[in-house]
C-alpha positions as CSV (number, residue, x, y, z in Angstrom):
1,M,-47.8,-22.1,-1.3
2,I,-46.7,-19.1,1.3
3,R,-43.3,-21.2,1.5
4,T,-42.5,-21.0,-1.9
5,V,-43.7,-17.3,-2.1
6,V,-41.2,-16.5,0.7
7,F,-38.4,-18.6,-0.7
8,I,-38.5,-17.0,-4.1
9,I,-38.6,-13.5,-2.5
10,A,-35.5,-14.5,-0.2
11,F,-33.9,-15.7,-3.5
12,S,-34.7,-12.8,-5.5
13,L,-33.1,-10.7,-3.0
14,C,-30.3,-12.6,-2.5
15,I,-29.6,-12.6,-6.3
16,N,-29.8,-8.5,-6.3
17,A,-27.7,-8.4,-3.5
18,V,-24.8,-10.1,-5.4
19,W,-25.4,-8.3,-8.6
20,A,-25.2,-4.9,-6.8
21,I,-21.9,-5.9,-5.3
22,D,-20.5,-7.3,-8.7
23,E,-21.8,-4.0,-10.1
24,R,-19.8,-1.9,-7.7
25,S,-16.6,-4.4,-8.6
26,I,-17.2,-4.1,-12.2
27,K,-16.9,-0.4,-12.0
28,K,-14.2,0.0,-9.6
29,L,-12.3,-2.6,-11.6
30,R,-12.6,-0.7,-14.7
31,D,-11.5,2.8,-13.2
32,A,-8.4,0.5,-11.9
33,L,-7.7,-0.7,-15.4
34,V,-7.9,2.7,-17.3
35,A,-5.7,4.1,-14.5
36,L,-3.0,1.6,-15.3
37,A,-1.7,3.9,-18.1
38,P,-3.0,7.0,-20.2
39,D,-3.6,4.8,-23.5
40,V,-5.7,2.0,-21.8
41,D,-8.8,2.3,-23.8
42,P,-11.8,2.9,-21.4
43,N,-14.4,0.6,-23.4
44,E,-11.8,-2.3,-23.5
45,A,-11.4,-2.0,-19.5
46,E,-15.0,-2.2,-18.8
47,L,-15.0,-5.3,-21.2
48,V,-12.5,-6.8,-19.6
49,S,-13.9,-6.1,-16.1
50,V,-17.4,-7.1,-16.9
51,T,-16.3,-10.3,-18.7
52,A,-14.1,-11.5,-15.6
53,H,-16.8,-11.0,-13.2
54,T,-19.5,-12.5,-15.0
55,S,-17.4,-15.3,-16.2
56,S,-16.2,-16.0,-12.6
57,R,-19.5,-16.6,-11.2
58,S,-21.0,-18.5,-14.0
59,L,-17.9,-21.0,-13.7
60,A,-18.8,-21.5,-9.7
61,R,-22.1,-22.4,-10.9
62,E,-20.8,-24.9,-13.9
63,Y,-17.9,-26.2,-11.5
64,R,-21.0,-26.9,-8.9
65,V,-19.1,-24.8,-5.9
66,V,-20.1,-25.5,-2.8
67,W,-18.6,-23.7,0.7
68,F,-15.3,-22.2,0.0
69,S,-12.3,-22.4,-2.3
70,G,-10.1,-24.9,-0.4
71,F,-13.4,-27.4,0.3
72,Q,-13.7,-27.7,-3.7
73,N,-10.3,-28.7,-3.9
74,L,-10.9,-31.2,-1.2
75,L,-14.1,-32.4,-3.4
76,I,-11.7,-32.7,-6.4
77,H,-9.2,-35.0,-4.6
78,M,-12.4,-37.3,-3.5
79,G,-13.6,-37.5,-7.0
80,K,-16.8,-35.8,-6.0
81,R,-16.2,-32.6,-8.4
82,Q,-14.4,-32.6,-11.7
83,R,-13.1,-28.9,-11.7
84,G,-12.9,-25.8,-9.8
85,I,-9.3,-25.4,-8.6
86,C,-7.4,-22.1,-9.2
87,G,-5.9,-23.1,-12.4
88,D,-9.5,-24.1,-13.6
89,Y,-10.8,-20.4,-12.8
90,T,-7.8,-18.8,-14.4
91,R,-7.6,-21.1,-17.5
92,D,-11.3,-20.6,-18.2
93,I,-11.8,-17.0,-17.5
94,G,-8.4,-16.5,-19.5
95,E,-10.0,-18.1,-22.2
96,R,-13.3,-15.7,-22.6
97,L,-10.6,-12.8,-22.1
98,K,-8.6,-14.0,-25.0
99,E,-11.7,-13.8,-27.3
100,L,-11.6,-10.0,-26.8
101,R,-8.4,-9.7,-28.6
102,L,-7.2,-6.9,-26.4
103,K,-5.1,-4.0,-27.9
104,T,-4.6,-1.9,-25.2
105,L,-4.1,-4.4,-22.1
106,V,-2.2,-7.4,-21.6
107,L,-3.1,-10.8,-19.9
108,H,-0.6,-12.7,-17.8
109,W,-0.7,-15.9,-15.9
110,G,0.3,-15.5,-12.4
111,A,1.6,-18.3,-9.8
112,A,2.1,-17.8,-6.2
113,Y,4.1,-20.5,-3.9
114,A,4.6,-22.7,-7.4
115,G,5.6,-26.2,-6.5
116,T,3.7,-26.6,-3.2
117,P,0.5,-27.6,-1.6
118,A,-0.4,-23.6,-1.1
119,E,-0.1,-22.9,-4.7
120,N,-2.6,-20.5,-6.5
121,N,-2.7,-19.5,-10.0
122,S,-4.3,-16.1,-11.3
123,L,-4.6,-14.0,-14.0
124,V,-2.8,-10.3,-14.0
125,V,-3.6,-7.4,-16.5
126,T,-1.3,-4.7,-17.2
127,A,-1.1,-1.9,-19.7
128,H,1.5,-2.7,-22.8
129,N,5.0,-2.3,-21.7
130,Q,4.0,-2.7,-18.3
131,P,6.2,-4.8,-16.0
132,F,4.0,-8.1,-14.7
133,E,4.7,-6.3,-11.0
134,E,2.4,-3.4,-12.0
135,G,-0.4,-5.2,-13.0
136,I,-3.9,-6.2,-11.5
137,I,-4.5,-9.5,-10.4
138,M,-7.7,-11.1,-11.0
139,D,-9.0,-14.2,-8.8
140,G,-11.8,-16.1,-9.3
141,W,-11.0,-18.8,-7.2
142,R,-10.0,-17.6,-3.9
143,D,-13.8,-16.4,-3.2
144,S,-15.3,-19.0,-4.6
145,G,-16.8,-17.6,-7.8
146,R,-16.9,-13.6,-6.6
147,L,-13.9,-12.2,-8.5
148,F,-11.2,-11.1,-6.2
149,W,-8.7,-8.4,-7.7
150,C,-6.7,-5.6,-6.5
151,P,-3.3,-4.3,-7.4
152,L,-0.9,-7.2,-7.6
153,K,1.6,-5.2,-5.1
154,K,-1.1,-5.0,-2.8
155,D,-2.3,-8.6,-2.2
156,T,-1.2,-9.0,1.2
157,A,-2.5,-12.6,1.3
158,Y,0.4,-14.0,-0.8
159,R,3.6,-12.6,0.7
160,R,7.0,-14.3,0.9
161,V,7.5,-15.6,4.3
162,P,10.8,-17.1,5.7
163,N,11.2,-20.9,5.6
164,P,9.4,-21.5,9.2
165,F,12.1,-25.3,9.6
166,L,15.1,-23.1,9.4
167,Q,16.4,-21.4,12.1
168,R,16.3,-17.6,11.9
169,S,16.7,-14.4,14.0
170,A,13.3,-13.0,15.4
171,D,13.6,-10.2,13.2
172,S,13.7,-12.2,9.9
173,R,10.7,-14.5,11.0
174,A,8.5,-11.5,9.8
175,L,7.0,-11.1,6.5
176,D,9.6,-9.8,4.0
177,N,6.8,-7.7,2.2
178,S,8.1,-8.6,-1.3
179,S,4.9,-10.4,-3.4
180,A,5.0,-14.5,-3.8
181,W,3.5,-13.8,-7.3
182,K,5.7,-14.5,-10.1
183,E,4.9,-14.6,-13.7
184,D,4.7,-18.0,-15.4
185,P,6.0,-17.4,-19.2
186,L,4.3,-20.6,-20.7
187,Y,0.8,-20.0,-19.7
188,T,1.5,-16.2,-20.3
189,A,2.3,-16.7,-23.8
190,W,-0.8,-19.0,-24.2
191,L,-3.0,-15.9,-22.9
192,Q,-1.2,-13.6,-25.7
193,D,-1.6,-16.0,-28.5
194,Y,-5.2,-15.2,-30.2
195,K,-4.1,-17.6,-33.1
196,H,-4.1,-20.9,-31.7
197,K,-5.7,-23.4,-29.4
198,W,-3.4,-24.6,-26.8
199,Q,-3.9,-27.8,-24.8
200,W,-3.4,-26.8,-21.1
201,Q,-3.8,-29.3,-18.1
202,P,-3.8,-28.1,-14.8
203,A,-2.3,-30.3,-12.0
204,V,-4.3,-30.8,-8.9
205,R,-2.5,-30.3,-6.0
């Protein structure tokens, strides 16, 4: 009985701690979205932030995510899990954000290192008429359901690097400091099409 009570208390504390972290992140993302342009609706920015954060957490439970994101990918390759790769998060969070029918913010699909084993897919949000590169990335996969977000240009985890198999000078072996994220026009069109249901099947890498 005592063990059960202790477990319930510990579980409640963990849930409260997680919610407190998410609550702070929700507010900060909302403020960052509002700062993208003067015409961004603060209420819409808050809806996007809340939806992205809560969707990411619920999808991690739905995918039965364990340990870290790369291990989830391994389980999928082994047939122990069906979903939970980066494209699943991007597609499913994107589907929920599409339902908001955004008017002052625009959804984009970003891909880094496309076509390689290190490929990652994620959502990028911009203001209207704002370049993809000026947007904010929202990645549910990277931290296993805890939404990661930052200005795309500041995402230091995804920088272009020289090909290590080529002979280069010492200077050129350093990071070139440009983003590896590129917009995928096809899936961006899906995110921005509020009228039709698209069939989308991610490739498991």
